[in-house]
N, C-alpha and C positions, 0 to 999 in steps of 0.2 A: 471498749475501744475497738474499732474495726481492724481486722487483720490487714496487713499491707499486701497490696496486689503484687503478683509476680511480674518481673520485667519481661518475661517471655510470654507471648500470646499464643493462642490456638487458632490458626488460620484454617478454616474449612473451605475446601475448593469445590465448586459446583462443576458439573460436567462441561458446561459451555466454556469455562475458563481453560480446561485442559484441551479442548478442541481448538480454542483460539490460540493457545500457546502450549504445546505439549511439554515444554521445559519449565512451565510455571512453578512446579514444585521446588525448583532450585533458586527461586527469586525472593525468598522471605527471610534471608539472613539467618540470625540466630534463633528465630522463632520455630514453633512446631507446626508442621503442615499436616492436616488431617484430611483423609479421603474417605467419605462415607461409603459403606458397602453398596448403597443404592447407586452411587456414581459409578462404581466399578461395573455394576450390572448394566447400566446404560452404555458405558463404553464397550462392553462385551457385545451388546446388541448392534451397535453402530460400526464395529470394527470390520465386518464382512462387506465385501463388495469393492468396487473400483473407484467409488466417489472419493473426492479429496478429503471429505470429512472422515472417511474410513481410514485413510492413511494417517491422519492426525491422531485418531483414536488408537491405532496400533502403536504409533510412536510414543504416545503418553503411557500406554500399558507397559511397553518395554522399559521406559525410564523408571516407572514405579517398581518393576520387577528387579532391575539392576540395583536399586537402593535396598529393597527388602531382602534380596538374596536368600540366605539360609536361616534367617531369623526365626525364632520360635514364636508361637502365637502370643505368649506373654510379652515378648520383646516388641512385637508388632503393635500390640495394644498400647504399650507405654511410649513407644516411639523409637524407631531405628535411626541411628546417626546418618546424616547426609554428609558424605565425605567430599570435600573440595578437591580439585585436581592436584593441589599441592599437598594433599594428605591431611589437612586440617578439617575440623568439624564445624559446619556452619549452622546446623540446626537439626531437627529430627522430623521423621515422617511416620505417621501412624495411620491405621485403618480403623474406622469407626463402625462397629457392628450395629445394625439398626434394630437392636433388641431392647434399648432403654425405654422405660415407660415412665413418663412424668405425669403426675396427676393434675398438674396445673399447666395452663397455656397451651394445650395440645390442639392440633388441627386435625380435621378428618383425614384418614390415611388412604384415601382413594387416589391421591396424586403423589408421584415420586417427590415433588418439591416439598409437599407437606411432611412426608416421611423423614426427609433430611432435616427440616426445621424442627420437627418433634425430637429427633435425636440430638440436635444441638441444644434444645432447651434442657434435656436431661443431662447432657454433657456439661452445660454451664452450672447446673445444680450440683453435679458431682465435683466440679472444680471451681468453687466460689472465689478462690484467690487468683484465678487466671481469666483474662479477657478472652471470650470466644467470639471470633469474628468470621462471618460468612463472606466469602469472596465469590461473587457471581456477576455475570454480564446481564442477567435477567432483572430488569427494574422492578417488575411486579413481585418477584421472589424476595428482593431486598426489602420491599415495603412490608410483605407478610412477616419476614423475619424480625423487622423492627417492631412490628405490632405485637410480637411474642416476646419482646424484650431482648432480642439478640442483635448485636452489632452487625452491620452488613455494609460492604463496600464493593465498588466496581474494581475490576482488575486493571491497574493503571501502570504496570511496570513498563509497557511499551508505548505509553502515551507521552509524546515529547513536547506537545504544545498544550496550553490551557485554553487558548482562544484561537479559533480557526482563522480569524482575521489577521493573525500574526504570521501565518504561513508564508513561506518564501514565494514570491511571484516571479522572480527572475530578472526584474529590472527596477531601478529606482528612478522616479520621475521628479525632476526639478521644475518648479513653477517658474515661468518666465525664462531667463537665460542661465544656463549652468556656468558659463564663463564669467558672469558678473560676480560669482562667489569665489573665484579663483584669483590668487595673487602670484603664486610661484608655479610656473609651468615650464617644463623642458620639452620641446617638440623636436622630433627627429623623424627621418624617413628611411625606408629601405625598399627593396623590390616588392614587398608585400603591401606597402601602403604607408600611411601617416600614423604616428604614435605620439602620445602625450604622457610624460611622467609627472605625476601630481602627488603632493604630500598627502598621506593618509588622513591627517587631521582635517583636511578640507573635503573629505569624502564621507559618505554614510558609514555608520559604525560597523554594521555587518556587511562586509564585502567579500565576495567569493569569486574564484575564477569562472569565466564564461558567463558572468552576469553583465547587465547593461546599465549604462547611465543615459537617460533620455531627458530632454528638456522641451519646452513648448516652442522653442525657436527652431527646432529641427535638428539639433545635435544628437548624435547617437554614438556612444563609446562603449566598446566591449573590453572588459577586464581580462587582459591576457597574461599579466604577471603581477604578483604581490611580493614586494620586497620589504625590508625591515621597516622602513619609514615612508615608502612611496608605493604607488600602484601605477602600472602602465596600462593606458587605455588605447585600444586601436580605434582610430577614427573611421566610422562607417557612414558614409553619406546616405541620408534617408532616401533620396531618389534612386540610388544604386540598389539599396535593399528592396525597395518597392518594385524594381524591375526584375528581381529574381524570378526564375521560372523553373518549375518541376513538372515534367510531363504535360506542359501547356498551362499549368495552373500558376497564377500570380497572386500574391497576397493582397488583401483588401484594406488592411490597416497595419499600423506599426507593430503591434503584438504578433500578428500573423507573420509579418516580415522577419521579426526576430526568431520566431519559431522555425520558419523555413530555413533561415541561416544556420541554426543549430542542427536541424535535421540533415542538411547537406554537408555539414562539417565532418570530415573523416576523422578528426581528432577527438570528437565528442562521441563517446561510446554508449551513453545513456541519456536519453531525452525524455522528460516528463512533461506532458501537456495537460493542463487542467482548464476548466471553463464550462460555462453552462451549455445546454443543448443548442446546437446550431452555431457554435462559435468557430467551427472549422477544424476541430482536433483531428477527426478521422480522415477527412479529405486531404488535409495537408500532409499527414503522415503517409497516407497511401500513395499520393502523388510523388513524394520524395522517395518512397521505397521503390516504386517502379522505375523512377529516374536512375537511382543508384544501382538497380539490378539489371535493367535492360539497356539503358543508354550508356552508363559508365562502367558497368561490370564490376562495381566495387564489392557486391555481394552475389553469392551463387543462387540464393533463393530467399523468398519471403515466407516466414512462418506467422500466420495470422491466427489469433485466438481471442477469446473474450471471456470475462467472468460474468456469468448470468445465474441468478438464483434458480435452482432447479435443473441447470444444465447437466451437472454430473449425474443426477438421479434419473433424468429423463432420457438422456442420449442413448443409453443402452437398449431402450425399448423401441427406438426408431429403426425402420428398415434401411438397408443399403450399406454402402461403404462408409468409412469414417468421414470422408469429405462430404458425402451426401447427407450424413447425419448432422454434420456441423452446419450445413447450408441454412436451415431455418434460423439458427442462432447468430449467423454472421451476415444477416441481411444488410446490416449497416455497411459492410465492406462492398458488397455488390451494388448497393444503392449509390455509394460514392463513386464506384467505377462508372456507373451510368452517368453521374453528374460530370465526371471528367470528360466524357465523350458525348455530352448532350448536344454539341453542335455538329456531330457527324450526321451523315445522311440516314444511317440506320444505327442508332445507339446500341440496340440489342446485339446486332451482329458484331459491333466493335467490342462490346464487353465479352462476348463469346470468344472472339479472336484473342483478346488480351488474356483471358483465362487459359487459353490453349498455349500461348506463346510465353507468358510470364510465369516463371517458376514460383507461383503463389500456392501455398499449401495451407489448408484450413485444419487446425489441430485442436483437439480438446485439451483442457488443462491437465487432465490425467495422463495424456500422451506425453506432454512436455516434462512432467515430473520424472526424474530419473534419467533423462536424456541429456546429451551434450550436443549443441548445434554449432558447427564450425562455419565461419564465413557466411553467416545468415543474418538477415534483418528480422528480428523477432518483434512483432507488433501485437501488443496486448491491450485490448479495449476493455472498458468498464472496470478499471482497476480499483475503483472505490469500493467494490464489493469483496475485495480480498482482505484477509487478515494480515498482519505483519509477518507471521510465520509463513503463510502461503506465498506472500510476495518474495520472501527470501528464497524459498525453494524454487521459484520460477526464475528469478534474476540470476541465480547461480547456475542456470542451464546454459548461459551464454559462453560459448567456447572461443577459441582464437579467431580473431578477425570478424567477430560478430558485433552487432549493435542492437540495443534494446530500446524500444519506444513504448512508453506507458501512457495511456490515455484514460482520463476519468473526469467525472463530474461529482464533486463531493455533496452536491445538493440532491443527488438521486441515488441514495444507498438503499438497496433492496434486501440486504442480508441481515437476518436477525442478530441482535447483540452488537452490531457495529454502528458507530456514528462518525461524523466527520473527524473528530479528534482521535478515535481509536482505529480508523481505517488504515489499512496497509499502504494506501496511496499517500496519506499524510506522513506515515512513518518513513516511507521511502524518501520523500522530498526532504525531510528533516535530516535523516541519516546521511544523505548524499550531498548535503550542502557544500562540504569542503572537498568533494571528489574532483580532482583536477580534470577528469575526462567526462564529466557529467554536467547537466544543467536542467533547468526547468523554466517553463513560461506559462503564466496564467493568461489565457485568451479572454478578451473582453467582448461584450456585445453579442448579438445573435443574428448574424448575417443570413440565416436560413430563410427568413421572410419577416415582413413587418408583423404578420399575424403571430408567428412564433415568438418574436421578441416581446410583443404585448402580453402574450399568454404567460411567458416566463416571469414577468413582473407583476401580473395582476391576478393570477389564478393560484 
């Protein structure tokens, strides 16, 4: 009769998991977390430097050190208790020495991934009554581990949706007329406009503040209050939204109009815009930022940055000031500035004038980490390439009187080990769904050009 398996598993973390989330070791409940020595060596090599990956490595190392403390080598091998903030024990942490030698199912040891897998094979043979599971963001490493008889999983603790099509878009569309579905409506007016109080049972199941109800007949309502049994919608005439203007830019369609409305709303402190290339994310955000900084004086400055694979590693080797170093990576910003002034007699001179007059600062993500920006509009492009942990470290930089605008296209992820479901952009949208001062809009179409729209759908 086979011996009963233990209820506690051995979860072995790969390097990329600790970079993705330095606090991952705390997220496996009562089970034992194992860190291979090869992983510690890789973290040690990556911890030096100013790149964001180095910061995450250092944070992961510090968390491991706090748990290990003064434990003896024997205790570390068996597993050191992971103490919860309330003093309870949630599991154990151990370090796996890469000295096990298993005669079966071994891989060539020229790669670190293979060294880790070989150690896990030996670990499984030494612990036949416990499940050994490799946790890694590397798909190929998971395949190799399974080929050697080791269970392998992706790190999913911060994955909040299973299907990207279920991601919040910011508005609910009713086919035909929204009012034909309503029987009980209380309409009232004040100096701000017209409002409708509607029973929640007659509205979509998931409804949040600053979301919109749109129908094909032209009705647009914004959710401004959620009560116990009812919701209050502000009536926003479509033609009024389409006439909005920011630094001379007007929206081309209803989703753009909704996005511009949120961008200009002083009570909305976080706006997330998603959509395919050319849908207008950057130009809308930039126009609104200049309008609120130069024309209305709502913010003192604009902090513009973007996440680009290789940015953190390459920027240090470029000559010039930080702004000059950032210029090649922030071409999208200057391109959109030129588009905003394309009708001027000399667009280049207009852009140069704007860059001199507008308090627009280009900053690397490394510069933003650890800072606090007061009364600033923080514009973050290419957010789909950020991990959830990186997204948190950036959003928390917003100080008093600041607004954060996050832009991204989940179809264009360039960062290894990230996909649309695990992206920090997806994580942010889901986590902030019920934030009373935040909202999101998914932009449709590709107004950049007919060619760009065709390429998006056919290439």
